[in-house]
N, C-alpha and C positions, 0 to 999 in steps of 0.2 A: 504494500500500500504506500502511496505517496501522499505528502502533506503540504498544503499551502497555507500561508498567512495572507489574509486579504483585508483591505481597507476600502471603504467607500468615501473616505475623507469627509466624514460628517463634521461640520463646524457648528457646534452647539455648546452651551454651557456645560461644564463638568457636572455629571449627574449627582455627584456627592457634594462638591463645594459650591457649585453654582457659578464658578469663575469661567469667563469666556476668554480663551487665549487669543492672541493676534493671529491673523492669517499667516504671517511669516512663521510664527511659532508652530502653527498646526502643520505646515508643510515640513518644517524641520523635524517634527515628531514622526511624520510618515517616513522620511528618509532614515531616521534613526531606527525605526522599527524594521525597515527593510534590511539594514545592516545587521541588526540583531537576528533576524530570521536566517540570514546566511551564516552568521557565526554559530548559531545553535544547530544548524543542520537541516532546516526546512528545505523542501524540494522546490518550492516555488513561492513567489510573492505576487499578489494580485492587487490591481488598482481599478476601482469601479469607474463608471462614467455617468454622471448626472449633470443636468443643466438647470438646476433650480435650488432654492434654499431647502435644507441647510447644508448643502454639499459644496465642496471645493474641487470636485473631481471632473471638471469640464474638459480637461486636457490630459488624458492618460498617456499619450505618446510622449509628451514633454516630461511628465513625472517619471515615467519608466526609463526614458533616455538618461535622465540624471542618475537614477538608481543603477542603470547598466554601467555607467562610467565608474561607479564606486564598488561594484561587485564583480565576481568572476565566474561563479558557479551556478547560482540559483536561477531557475527559469522565471521568466517574467510574463505575467498573465494580465489580460484585461478582464474586468469582471463587473459589467460586461461592456463591450463595444456596441453602442446603440446605432446599428446600421440603418434603422428606419429614419433616423434624423440626419444622416450623413450622406455626402456625395461619395459613392464607393470608389471613384477614381482617386479623390483626394485622400480618402482613408487608406487606400492601398499605398499611396506615395509615403504617407507618414509611417505606416507600419513596416513597409519594406526597408525604409531608412533605419528605423529602430532595430530591425532584425540584423542588419549589417553592423550597426554600432554595438550591439550586444553579443556579437559572435554567434548568432543563430540560436538565441535562447528564448525566442518569443513564442508564446501560445496565445491565441485569441479565443475569448468566449464572446460570442455575439448574441444579441437579442433585440427585441423591438423596444425595450425600455418601458418605463411607466412614469406617470406623473403628468398632470394636466398642464402645468406651467411650462415644462420643456417642450411639450407638443405645440403649445401656442407660440412659443419662441421661434420654432422652426416651421410653423404653418403646416403642421401634420395633424390629420384628423384621426379619431379612433377608427373610422371606417376604412381608411387607406393605410393604417400603420402596419398591419400584417403584410399587405401586398408590397409596401416599400421595403420591409425587412427582407422578404424573400427575393425580390428583384435585386436589391442591393447586394445580397449575398451571392446570388448567381453571377452577377457581373463582376464582383470582387474575385470570385473563384476563377473566372475565366482570365481576368487580367493577371492573376498570380501564375497561371499555367501557360499562357500564350504570349508570344512575343508581339503579336499584332492582334487587335480585337476590332471586330465590326459588330455593332449591336444597335438595336432601336428600342431602348427602354422607355417606359412611360413617364418616369419621374425625374429624368435628367436628359440633357441633350444627347443625341445619338453619336455613335462613334463609327468612324470609317478607317480601317487599317490603322487604328490608333496605337502608338507606342507609348508606354507609360514607364517612367524611370524613377528609381533604379530598378534593374531586374533583380529578382530575389536571390537571397543567400540560401534560405531553406526552400527547397523545391518540392512541395509548397510548404508554407507555414501551416501548422496544425490549427484547425478551427473547431472549437467546441460550440454547442448550441445551448444557451442558457434557457432553462425551463422553470416556470413558476406556476402558471395557472392554466395554460392553454395547450391544446393538442397541436396547434399549427407549427410551433417551433420543434416539437417532438417529431412530427412527421417529416419536417425539412431535414432534421439531423439523420433520421433513418434513411430517407431517400438517397442522400449522398454518402451514406456510410461513415458519418462523422460521429465523434463522441458527444455525449449529452452531459450537461452539468445541471443538476437539480438545485434550485435555490434553497429549498428545505429549511426556511428560517422563520416563516410567519405563522404557520399552522401546525397542527399535529401531523403525524406521518401519513395518514391515509390518502389525501389528495396527491401528494408527491409520489407515493408508491404506485398509485393508479397510473400516473403519467409515465413512470419508468416501465411499468408493465406494458403499456401501450407502445412505448418506444421499442421494446424488444419484439413485440408482435409485428410492428411495421418494419423493423429491421429484417426479419425473416421474410416478410411479404415482398420486400424489394430484392430478395435473393442473396443477402449477405450471410456470411458465416456467423452463426450465433456466438461462437467463441471469441469473435473479434469485436463484439459490442462492448463499449466502454462507458461507464457512468461515474461521474463525480458528484459529490453532495456537500452542501454547506452545513453550517451549524449556527444556531441562534445565539450562542454565547459560550464562553469557555472560562473555567477557573478550576484548577486542581490544587489540592492540598493533601497533606498526609492523611487526614480524616475527613469524612463527609461533613461532620459538624463544623470543622474549621473552614472548609470551602464554602458552605452555605452561609455561615455567619459573615465571612468576608464579602460575599457577593450580594448580600441582602441590601445594603445601602445603594449599591449600583443598580439593582433591579428596581428599587423603589424610586430612584431618581429618574430612570428611563420611563417608568410607569407614569410619573407626574408629567414628564415632557410630552408623552403621547397624549395624555388627557388635555394638556394645554393647547395642543394642535387640533383638538376636537375628535381625536381618534379613539374608538372603543377598543380597549386591549383584548386580545384573544386569550391571554393568560392573566387572570386578575391577581394571582398570588404567586409568590416565589416557589412555593411548594408545587403548585400546578405547573409552573414553568419548568421546573426541574424534572417533573414526572412525565409530562406529555409533550413537551417541545423537543427539538433536536439539541438543545443546550447540553453541553458536557460540563457539569458542575458536580464535583465530588472527589472521592479518593481515586488514585490511579486504577484500582481494580473496578470500581464502579464505572469509570469512563470506558475502560476496555470492554466491559460487559455491554454497555449501551451501544457502542460502535458496532459490536457484533449483532445486536438486535436489529439495528438499522441495516446492516449488511445482509441479513437474512431477507429483508424486503427489497432492497435496492440492488444487491450484488455489486456495490460500488468499489472502486479501487483507488480513488482519490478523495481526500477529505480536506475541507478548508476550515481553519480556525480564524477568529478575529485577530487581526494584528494589533489593534488598538487596546490600550489599557482600559479605556471606557469607564473611568472613575476609580479604578484600582490604583494604588500607589505604584510608581514605577518599579520599585524594588520587589513588591509582591507580584506584579505582572511578570517581571523577568523570572522570578523564582518559579512561577506557575508554568511558564513556557519551558524552563530548564527541566522541570519535573516531567513534562510531557515528553521531551526528547530523551530523557534518561530512563524512564520507567514505563511509559505508555507506548510511544512510537515503536520501540524495538519489538514489543510483543505483537503489535498490529502488523508491522512489516513482515514478521515471521509467519503470521497466521492468515493474512489476507494477501492475495497475489497483487503484483504491480500491473499497470496497464500493459497490453501486449505491443508496445511500440517504444522506440528509443527515447530516452529522456536527456541524455547528455547534450551539451552544446554541439552545434555542427562543426565549429572550429575549436578543437581542443589544444592544438599546438600553438605556441606563442607566435605572434607575427614577427617576421624578420625585422631587424633594426633598420631604420631609414639610412639610405646611402648619403654620406656627406658629400655635397657637391664640391668640385675643385675651387680653390680660392681664385678670385678675379685676378687678371693679369697684373693689375696695378699693385696687388699685395704680394706678388711673388718676388723672390730674390733670385736673380740670374747668377749662374756660376759659369 
C-alpha cells in the first residue's frame, strides 16, 4: 500500500485558537508539510484545486513546482485538477512543464470540482460541468499522447494539427479520476482504464463503496483486466497516539472547532459528535492497532491500494502533529505495506539518475592569456 499526505490549503481560523495566519504563513506551512512528508517516508504529496473561499489552492502547478524544487523522491499529486473549469491545452502546458521540472514525479487526479462560487467565476453551469470535464479530459489525453492534434471541441476553440509544448517526460502522465458522488467520473475512469480515487471524506462508507463497486463493474464491461483496476481512498481526519483515549482527547478540540466552523457557514454536519465521527466516518483516530484495523475494514469494501492522510495539523500543535505522523510511519504504515498490495504500476520517478553537470563555456577571447 502507498500513502499520500494531501492538503486543500484551507485558509480559515485555527479550529482551536481561532487565530487566522497570513496567506504567506499558510503557504509556508504547506511547503513545510511537504518536506516533512518526504522526510518521514510518505509516497506522495497532494495539493487540491479550488477557486473560492476559504481555499488558497487556485494554482496547484505553481505550488507543486516549488515543492518539486525542494524534494527529490516523493511523487506529486493534484487533488484534484478541476478540468471542467480549465482550458485543457493550457492545463497540459502547465503540467507537462511541472513533470519535467520534477523529474517525472507527477500524478494527476482530475475531477469536475464542486462549489457554486468557482463555477460562477468560470461561467460553468451545473448542466454542462460533467460534459466539460469529460471533453477536457479526452482532449488533454490526446495532447499528452500525440505530437499533433486536430479536434473540434464544444467548449474551447478547435485545433488543427496543433503542436503543444513541451512534449512530455512521462509518456503519458498517470491520471486518476476523483470520485465523490456521481457515476459519471467513475464511468470515465473505467472506460479509459484509469485508476479511481474515492474522496471518502464527507459521508459514511456506503455511498463510496457503491461507486467503487460500480467502477469495477464498468471496468470489466469495457474489457479491462480486473486485476489491473486500481483504487485510492481519502480519509476524513487523522490522529494517532499510543492509546485511543489519548488520541480522542487530543482530537476533541479540533473536531469541535471544525464543527463550529461548519455551522457558521450554515452547513449541517453529517457527524454531530466526535464519537460518531470516529465510529462511522473514514477518520483514522486512535491507537496504531485501531487504525490498522479500520484501514483493513475499508479495504474489504474498496480493495484500495493507496490511502491519503491530511497533511495539515488542522488545530493540533505542530509537535503533536509530527509525532502522530512519525507514529504512522513507524508502526502503522509498515504493517499496511506488508498486508495490502501496492498498485500494479511503477511509482519511482522517471529520471532516477542525476542530471549531468552543465558544461562550462570557454572564456571570451578578451579574458584569455596568449602564450
